[in-house]
C-alpha positions in Angstrom: 20.2 -3.5 11.4 18.8 -5.7 14.7 19.5 -9.5 14.2 17.0 -10.9 16.8 13.2 -9.4 17.3 12.0 -8.9 20.5 8.8 -10.8 21.3 7.0 -7.9 23.4 6.5 -4.3 23.1 7.6 -4.0 26.1 11.1 -4.1 25.8 10.9 -1.5 22.6 11.0 2.0 25.5 7.4 2.4 24.9 5.4 4.4 27.1 2.6 2.7 29.2 -0.4 4.4 27.9 0.8 3.5 24.4 0.9 -0.4 25.9 -2.2 -0.2 27.1 -3.1 1.1 23.4 -1.5 -1.8 21.8 -2.7 -4.3 24.2 -6.3 -2.9 23.0 -5.6 -3.1 19.5 -5.0 -6.7 19.5 -1.4 -6.5 18.9 0.6 -9.3 20.9 4.3 -9.0 19.6 6.3 -6.8 17.7 6.9 -8.1 13.8 10.2 -7.9 12.8 9.7 -4.5 10.8 8.1 -3.1 14.5 10.7 -4.7 16.4 13.8 -2.9 14.2 11.9 0.3 13.1 10.2 1.9 16.8 13.5 2.4 19.1 15.0 4.8 16.3 12.2 6.3 15.3 11.5 7.0 19.1 15.1 8.6 19.3 14.1 10.9 16.2 16.2 9.3 13.4 14.7 8.8 10.0 14.5 5.7 9.3 14.1 4.0 5.7 11.9 0.8 5.9 11.8 -1.5 3.2 9.6 -5.4 4.2 6.9 -7.2 2.1 3.3 -5.5 2.2 1.3 -7.0 5.1 4.3 -7.2 7.4 3.1 -4.5 9.9 4.8 -0.8 8.2 1.7 1.2 9.4 2.3 0.7 13.2 6.0 0.5 12.5 6.0 4.6 12.1 2.5 5.6 13.2 4.1 3.9 17.2 6.7 6.1 17.0 5.1 9.1 15.6 2.7 9.7 18.3 5.0 8.8 21.2 6.7 11.9 20.2 3.9 14.3 19.0 2.9 13.6 22.8 5.8 14.9 23.9 5.2 18.6 21.9 2.9 21.1 22.9 -0.1 21.1 21.2 -1.4 23.8 18.5 -0.8 23.0 14.9 -0.2 19.6 13.3 2.8 18.6 13.4 2.7 15.1 11.6 2.3 14.6 7.9 1.5 11.0 6.6 1.3 10.7 2.6 -0.6 7.6 1.7 -0.7 6.7 -2.5 -4.7 5.9 -2.3 -8.0 7.1 -0.3 -8.3 3.9 1.1 -4.7 3.5 2.5 -5.4 6.9 4.1 -8.4 6.0 5.5 -6.6 2.7 7.1 -3.8 5.1 8.8 -6.8 7.1 10.0 -8.2 3.6 11.4 -5.0 2.8 13.1 -4.3 6.1 14.4 -7.6 6.5 15.8 -6.9 3.1 18.1 -3.6 3.7 19.1 -3.3 7.6 20.0 -6.7 7.4 22.3 -4.4 7.5 25.7 -1.7 10.0 24.7 -4.6 12.0 22.7 -3.3 12.2 19.6 -5.9 13.4 16.7 -6.0 13.3 12.9 -8.0 14.5 10.3 -7.4 12.3 6.7 -7.9 14.3 3.2 -7.9 12.5 0.2 -9.9 12.7 -3.5 -13.2 12.4 -3.7 -14.1 13.2 -0.6 -16.1 16.9 0.6 -13.5 19.8 1.0 -15.3 21.3 3.3 -15.9 18.6 6.0 -12.0 18.5 5.8 -11.8 22.0 6.3 -13.6 22.1 9.1 -11.9 19.0 10.4 -8.6 21.0 10.2 -9.9 23.6 12.0 -10.3 21.4 14.8 -6.5 21.4 15.0 -5.2 17.8 14.8 -2.4 16.7 15.6 -1.2 14.2 12.7 -2.7 14.6 8.9 -3.2 11.8 6.7 -3.2 12.8 2.9 -3.2 11.7 -0.4 -0.7 13.8 -2.4 -3.4 15.7 -4.8 -5.6 16.3 -2.5 -2.8 17.8 0.2 -2.0 20.1 -2.8 -5.8 21.3 -3.4 -5.4 22.5 0.5 -2.2 23.7 0.3 -2.8 26.0 -2.9 -6.6 27.5 -0.6 -4.6 28.2 2.1 -5.9 25.7 4.7 -2.5 23.7 5.2 0.8 25.4 6.3 3.1 23.0 6.4 5.9 24.6 8.2 5.0 23.3 11.4 5.6 20.0 10.6 8.1 18.0 12.9 7.6 14.4 11.1 6.8 13.1 8.0 5.5 10.0 6.6 5.4 8.8 3.0 3.9 5.7 3.3 4.2 2.9 0.1 6.6 5.6 -1.0 7.3 3.4 -4.5 3.7 2.9 -5.2 2.9 6.8 -5.3 6.1 7.0 -7.6 4.4 4.4 -9.9 1.5 6.2 -9.7 2.9 9.6 -11.4 2.8 11.3 -7.9 6.9 13.0 -8.3 5.9 16.0 -9.0 3.3 16.4 -6.3 5.8 15.0 -4.2 8.3 17.6 -5.1 5.8 20.5 -4.0 5.0 19.1 -1.1 9.2 18.2 0.1 10.1 21.9 -1.1 7.2 23.0 1.5 8.0 21.5 4.4 10.7 22.6 6.5 14.3 21.6 6.4 14.4 20.4 10.0 12.1 17.2 10.2 12.3 13.4 11.4 11.3 11.7 8.0 10.1 8.0 8.1 9.9 6.4 4.4 8.6 3.1 4.1 8.3 0.6 1.1 7.6 -2.8 0.3 9.8 -2.0 -2.8 13.3 -0.3 -3.4 13.2 0.7 -7.5 16.3 3.2 -8.6 13.6 6.0 -8.6 12.7 5.4 -5.1 16.2 5.6 -4.1 16.7 9.0 -5.3 13.3 10.2 -3.3 15.3 8.9 -0.5 18.3 10.9 -0.9 16.2 13.9 -1.1 14.5 13.0 1.9 15.9 11.5 4.4 19.1 12.1 6.3 21.4 9.2 7.8 18.7 7.8 8.1 18.3 4.0 10.1 17.9 1.3 7.3 15.3 -1.3 8.1 15.5 -4.2 5.6 13.2 -7.3 6.3 13.4 -9.9 3.7 14.7 -8.8 0.3 13.7 -5.8 -1.6 11.0 -7.5 -4.4 10.2 -10.5 -2.5 7.0 -12.0 -2.1 5.1 -13.1 0.8 6.6 -16.3 1.9 3.4 -17.9 3.2 1.8 -16.8 0.1 1.5 -20.4 -2.3 2.0 -19.0 -6.0 0.6 -21.2 -8.9 -0.2 -19.8 -12.6 -3.0 -21.0 -14.7 -2.4 -21.0 -18.6 -5.3 -20.6 -20.2 -7.1 -17.5 -23.2 -9.1 -14.5 -22.6 -12.1 -16.4 -23.0 -11.7 -18.7 -21.2 -10.7 -16.7 -18.1 -14.6 -16.2 -16.8 -15.3 -20.1 -16.8 -11.9 -20.6 -15.1 -12.7 -18.1 -12.1 -16.1 -19.9 -11.4 -14.7 -22.9 -11.6 -12.2 -21.5 -8.5 -14.6 -20.2 -6.6 -16.8 -23.0 -6.9 -13.8 -25.6 -5.1 -14.0 -23.8 -1.9 -15.2 -21.1 0.4 -12.3 -18.7 0.8 -12.5 -15.1 0.5 -11.4 -13.9 -2.7 -9.8 -10.9 -4.1 -9.3 -10.5 -7.6 -7.3 -8.0 -10.2 -8.2 -6.8 -13.3 -6.3 -4.5 -15.2 -8.9 -2.2 -16.4 -12.1 -1.1 -14.8 -14.0 -1.8 -17.5 -13.1 -5.3 -17.0 -13.9 -5.4 -13.0 -17.5 -4.2 -13.8 -17.5 -7.1 -16.4 -16.2 -9.7 -14.0 -18.3 -8.2 -11.0 -21.3 -9.0 -13.0 -20.5 -12.9 -14.3 -19.7 -13.6 -10.7 -22.8 -11.6 -9.7 -24.6 -14.0 -11.9 -23.2 -16.8 -10.6 -24.5 -16.3 -7.1 -21.9 -14.9 -5.9 -22.2 -11.9 -3.1 -19.5 -9.7 -4.9 -18.8 -6.0 -4.8 -16.4 -3.9 -7.1 -13.5 -1.4 -5.9 -12.2 1.2 -8.8 -11.2 4.7 -9.7 -14.4 5.4 -11.5 -16.2 4.2 -8.3 -17.1 7.4 -5.1 -15.5 7.2 -2.4 -18.5 6.2 -0.5 -19.0 3.3 -3.1 -15.6 2.4 -2.4 -15.2 2.1 1.6 -18.9 0.1 1.3 -17.1 -2.4 -1.1 -14.4 -2.3 1.5 -16.2 -2.9 4.8 -18.7 -5.2 3.2 -15.3 -7.5 2.2 -14.0 -6.9 5.4 -16.9 -8.1 7.3 -18.0 -11.2 5.3 -21.4 -9.5 3.6 -19.5 -10.1 0.2 -17.0 -13.0 -0.6 -15.3 -11.8 -3.5 -14.0 -8.4 -3.9 -13.1 -7.3 -8.0 -10.5 -4.8 -8.0 -7.8 -2.5 -9.8 -4.5 -1.9 -9.0 -5.9 1.0 -7.1 -6.5 -1.5 -4.5 -3.2 -3.6 -4.2 -1.7 -1.3 -1.8 -5.3 0.0 0.0 -6.6 -3.1 1.1 -5.8 -4.2 4.8 -8.0 -7.2 5.2 -7.1 -9.8 7.7 -7.7 -13.6 6.9 -8.1 -13.3 2.5 -8.2 -16.8 1.7 -7.3 -16.3 -2.0 -5.9 -13.6 -4.3 -6.4 -13.7 -8.3 -4.7 -12.0 -10.9 -7.2 -11.9 -13.0 -5.3 -10.0 -15.7 -1.7 -10.2 -14.8 0.1 -6.4 -14.1 1.5 -4.0 -16.2 4.0 -3.3 -13.5 6.3 -6.4 -12.2 6.1 -4.8 -8.9 2.9 -4.6 -8.9 2.7 -8.7 -8.8 4.0 -8.6 -5.2 1.9 -6.0 -3.7 -1.4 -7.7 -5.2 -0.2 -11.1 -3.9 0.8 -9.8 -1.0 -2.9 -8.6 0.0 -3.0 -12.4 1.4 -0.7 -13.9 3.7 -1.1 -11.1 6.1 1.6 -11.1 8.8 1.6 -14.5 10.0 -1.3 -15.9 8.1 -0.9 -18.1 4.8 -2.8 -17.9 1.8 -2.9 -18.8 -1.9 -2.5 -16.7 -5.2 -3.5 -17.6 -8.7 -2.7 -15.8 -11.6 -4.4 -16.1 -15.2 -1.4 -16.4 -18.1 -2.7 -16.3 -21.7 -0.1 -16.5 -24.8 0.1 -12.5 -24.7 1.1 -12.3 -20.9 4.8 -14.1 -21.1 7.5 -11.2 -21.1 5.3 -10.0 -18.3 5.4 -13.1 -16.6 9.4 -13.4 -17.5 9.6 -9.6 -16.0 7.8 -10.9 -12.4 9.9 -14.2 -12.5 13.1 -12.1 -12.7 12.0 -9.7 -10.0 11.0 -13.0 -7.8 14.4 -14.7 -8.6 12.5 -17.3 -8.9 9.7 -19.1 -11.5 5.6 -19.2 -10.3 5.2 -22.8 -10.6 2.4 -23.8 -13.0 -1.2 -25.0 -11.1 -2.1 -28.7 -11.1 -3.5 -29.5 -14.4 -2.4 -26.2 -16.4 0.0 -27.4 -19.2 1.6 -25.0 -20.0 1.6 -24.6 -23.8 4.3 -25.0 -26.3 4.6 -22.5 -28.4 5.1 -19.8 -25.1 8.2 -21.6 -25.0 9.7 -19.4 -27.3 7.8 -16.2 -26.3 9.1 -16.6 -22.9 12.7 -14.8 -23.8 14.8 -12.0 -22.3 12.9 -10.0 -24.2 12.0 -8.0 -20.9 13.7 -5.0 -20.6 13.1 -3.5 -17.0 10.5 -1.1 -16.6 9.6 1.1 -13.5 6.8 3.5 -14.5 4.0 3.0 -17.2 3.7 4.3 -20.3 3.6 8.4 -20.0 4.2 8.4 -16.0 7.7 10.2 -15.2 10.5 7.6 -15.6 11.9 8.6 -12.1 12.3 11.1 -9.2 14.1 14.8 -10.0 14.7 15.5 -6.1 14.1 18.7 -5.1 13.3 20.7 -8.1 10.4 23.1 -8.2 7.5 22.3 -10.2 5.4 25.5 -11.0 2.8 24.6 -12.6 -0.3 23.2 -10.2 -0.4 18.9 -11.2 -4.3 18.4 -12.1 -3.5 14.2 -12.4 -5.7 11.3 -10.3 -5.7 11.9 -6.5 
């Protein structure tokens, strides 16, 4: 691992066309994960990268992937990027579109909820890179419209999230269909045990990139807790919205609650959009684009958006509901304070949430401070004990990855 970060992309061994596209995209200097990951990836080495959300991981694998594919013969797709959500896949496609122009590297995206026939037409254009969610990729593999035998580079983006979402069996099938001789770039914001199993199965003698400690929150996010009740959450949310004009991303635990919160915020006069698994892909894209452009000041989302939102200058992330999985806390608040920005992260905590809070604080290695004027209820001292047992998968999901074990039955699941 490098101890100093180059201040310019010119020192990373990139081609002039790539440097031109980097400058045109508005990138001025490499982030630490980019500076450390790009050189070994350019050499063809496997890379295992762990860095906080919002530190520039997408460009860290897209840039060397484009450079390497540009030197290979055209024909079949030779690069595969797996992402956990549709939104993240689409945003990765947008990054490739920006950085691959001069090198004439093109990508197509295959995700659930989109027109399958349109995706087939895109594949017939013989793109250099396929960006996919695991379930829809398997659909194409079963239909014979995608063959992975020509792949030279595999990227597993937000790999811990894919495992947390229950994609381990699908990833296993995809790994079995890929050639043994390939370059693998695995990037994640956290490094739980089941991800370490996946890494052992998929990468060989990797360059290990560690930016900050694993499972740490963005340093520039000012965190605070509001101790409240379920009944008072809406009023507290509206009070926080009235206090400033920041853009606000609100996380809820369920789709039903996301809709209810969105209605309450809209009724109060704020421009609001909602995004969750029951919304169609066009609806989700419209909500995200409207939030990015400022058409909507507030975006209410379930955890499907924790890794799928790359919006600059989100001023405030509010955990209306505490997450079930402590790692999700890191990914949620990582939506603010991206790259070099700063922001706030506020969590609403009820008497039922103190076990989850204790788990989050153990993961962070620090106490999350109470917001000004929010007193800790006396009874919560007893609730905040050491009853928490680490858990890296939600109920009903695989507890870990089983490396390279064939899965014969087709998995349906969410995509």
